[in-house]
N, C-alpha and C positions, 0 to 999 in steps of 0.2 A: 504564222510561227517565226519568231526572228530568227536571223541566220546565226549559227554560233561565231563568236568573235574570231576573225583567222589571228594564228598565233606566227609569229617570226620563229628561224629554226632557234634561236637561241631561249626564246620563251617556251618552246615546246621542248627542248632538251630538259631544260629546269623543272617544268610541270611533271615530265616524265619520273623525275629523280623525286618529286615531291610527294605523287600520289601512285604509289604500287597498287598492284591487282589486291581486291579483298583478301583472297585466298595466303597473301604472302604475309598478311598481318598477325603476329604472333598474339597467345593467349596466354597469361599468367597464372599462377595460384594467388586467391583471395589473400592467402598470409603473408605477402611479398612484404608488404609495407610494413607491416608488425615486426618480420623478422630483422629488417633494416633499421628500423627507429631502435629496438632491442640491441643490436651489435653497437650502434652508435652510441647510445649510452651507456651500456658498459664498459667499452673500452676509453670513453672520455672522463667518466664520473669522478675518477680519483683526481685528475688535474684540474678539473671544473671545480670540485670541493676546495682545493688549495687557494684557486683563482677566486672564488666567491671570498673565502675567508681574509684573503690579501687586499681586497679592493672595497671591502665593507657592502658586499651582495652586488656590486655591479656587472651588469650583462654584457657578454662578451658577443657583438656583432661581427659575423662573418660572411661575405658576401665575396662574388668571384675575383673582385681586386684584390681583396685582403689574401683570400687564398692563393692567387697567383704571386705576391709581392714575396709571399713568406718563402716560397718555393724557390723564388729566385735569390737577388741578394738582401739579406736580413737587414744588411746597414741601412740601404736604401730604405728599406719598409719602415724602419725607425724613424728615419731622417724626415720622409714625407709624411709621415703620422703626427709628428710633433709641429708641421709647417700648417699654416692655415691655407685652404684652399681657394685658389686664384683661377680665375677663368683666363685662356689665351684664345687668340683666335682660332688656331687649329681645332681645339675643343669645341668651340663656339660651333664652328663649320658643322661637325659630325653631328651635333643636337640639334640645330635647327634644319639639316638635312631629313632628321629622324622625325621631326614634327610634320613637316612636309609631306613625308610619306605617310605618316600616320592620317593627316588629314585626305588624301588621296584615295584612303582606303573608305572614309565614312562622308565626306560630302557630296551632296549629290549634284549629279551634271558632269560634264567633262570639264575639267581645269586644267589648263596647261603649267609647265613646270614654273615659270614666273608667276604665275597667279599664286601658286600653292605657297611658294616662297614669301611675296608679299604678306599672306595669310599667315603664315607661321611666324614672321618676324613680328605681326600686330599681336598674335597671341601670347606670345613669350613676354612682350614688354607689357601690355594689358595685365598679366598677372602679377606683376612686381615681384619676380623671381631673381634670384642672384645673376642668372644669365643675362634676364632683363636690365639688369642694373648695369651688368658690364657692356651691353651694347650701347645702353646711354650714354657711355663715355667715349664710344670707339670715334674716330676721327672719319669724316664724310668717304674719305680714300679708302679707309677698311670696311667700312660696311660697302661701299660700292664692290668691293673684292669680295667680300663676303655673300653678297646676294647673287653675283656673277657665279663663282664656285658652287654655292648650294644649289644654285638653277641646274647647273650641268651636272651634277650628282643626281638631283632627283630625276632629270630627264633620263640619266643612265639607267635609274632603278626603274622606271615605266619601260623602257626600250627593251630591258631584258629578264623582269619579272613576268611570269604570266599574269595576266588581269584576273582578280581575284573574284570568285561569287559567292553571294551571300551564302548558298548552301555547305561552302566550305568552312563557315563559322569563323572567318577572320577575327583576329583579335590583336591589339597593339597595345604596348607598354604594361604588359601583365605583371601584377607584383603576386610572387607567392614568398611565405616564409613558413620555417618549421622551427618550434620553440621544443627546446631539448634540455634534460637536467636539469628538472623543476623550475623550466622557464629561464634558467641562467645562462643560456647558450641560443642564439639565433643565427639560423643559416637561411640566406634570404638571398632572391634574384629577382630580376625585374626584366621578364623577356619581350625583346622588340616586337617579335611577330609570332602568332600562334595559328596554325590551320588545322582542321578537324576535331574530333574528340574520341574518346575512348567507349567504347560499348561494352558494358558488362567487365569482363576482365581483359577483353579484346583490345591492342593498342590502336588507337587511332588519330592521334595527336601528333605533327612536327613541330618542332621548336625551331624558330631561324634568328637568328645575329644578322644584322645588317649592319657592314664594314664600308667605312668610306674611304678606309687606307688600305695598306697592302695586307697580306697573308702573313699570319705569324701560328708556330705551333701551339701557341697559349691559348688560340680560339677554339682549338678542339676541347681543351681542357675546361676552358671555361664554359661549355656548351654541356660536357658530360656531367659537371656539377648542377648544372641546370635540368638534366635528366634525371640526377638524384633526388632535386627538391620536388620536382614534379610526381615522381614515384612515391615520395613520403608524403605527399599533400593528398593527391587523389587517389594512392592504391595501384594505379596502372602506370608503367613504364611509358614514356613517349613512344611512337612508332620510330622516330627517327630524329636527329639533331642535325642543323644545317646553317652554313655561313653564307650568306650571299653578299660576294666583293663587289660593290656598286661600280666600281670604276674598270673592273675586267668582265662585268658580266657572268662572273662565274660561281656557280654553286658549289660547296663542299659540304656534301651529306654524308653522313655517319649513322648506319643502322644501329639501333640500341639493343644490347645484349643486356642478361644476367651479369656475365662476365666482366663486361663494361661496368655496370654498376657496383660490382664487389671491387675492383681495383678503384673505381671513384672513392668509393666509401674508406677505401685504405687510405689515400691520399688526402682524404678531408680529416680523418683521424689526425693522420700525422701533421697537416698543416694547422689542425686546432689546437694541438698540442703544444707546437711551437710558437705560437701566436700568444698561449695563454702563458707559457714559460715565460716568454721576451718581456711580456707585460709586467710580471711581478719578479722579474729578475732572477729567475732561476736556470736561463741560458744566455750566454755569449752570443751576438748574431755573427753567423756566418758569412762572411763577404765573397761574393760571385762576381767576379769583373766581368764586363760585355758591354754591347752597345747601350744598353741604357744608362752606361756611365757617363755618357755625354750631355744626359739629361738630369742628373743627380743633382740635389742641391749642396750634398758635401763631397762632390768629386774633387774639389780643390785641397780638400783636407785629408783625401783617403787616397794614402799610398799605391795601392791595389787599383784603384781607380784611375791614377793620373799615370799608372804605369801603361795597363792597357792602353789609353788613349794615346799616349805619346808612341807606343808599338805601331799602334793601328795608323797613326797618321805617319810613320817612317815607313811603313810598308807601301 
């Protein structure tokens, strides 16, 4: 019999957070999914009727990015929504690292980080995605920097995340969506990584976001939204949600509860309502100045944003 793989202290700590004893896994009533869905539709039906009438039946798509944006500076949300998406090297770095991590879970045999990065680059470019098009325009020095940075990040993940076993049912880039209000509203998410599965009405799945940058309070909100989507799709809430910060090796885990789902539903209703009202001109955007002003496409013409940046630089 093969010896169990030895874990370093950080890997063991993260494994303990991800895999609690079976007796600590809660069970839920089988009607929870229906109750949450009915509450969402009951509270959103009026605004969605107005949205559909004003947009000639257009579907409102809401993911974690849209929900987070509208709960932040709504002026920035509208400005970015009007702009065509453009890849940047920092965004590419995160996506390439995610692809390498995905390959590390599914390719047979041991692969070192550099090999995984080479394979990730090759697959992204071969699939002729917009990211592949961006990489094709990068200079040799930018590509070298991206390879170096993504290799280091992939190595950091492998050094701090516990090696995954097939019995944990690991899955990567898991898309899930919920269609509400006569299919006029779509709530959607793509989970970086999931481990485990529910058993009957007992929670067993953990949803994990993998971050190559620093921590943010928004990350927990994003995962709570994922927990709501998971519940609406499978009928069983996830056991927990967690963010793995690759650079620090830290795993920020949060237990999922019905109170969390109720608060997330309330935040989702508020966000969807505001998104719809802004889209059809029923609301004026609320401006909220802060660090994101530095990257806002309209910061030069936004007095509140300029004032925040100037005050911050003066400090």
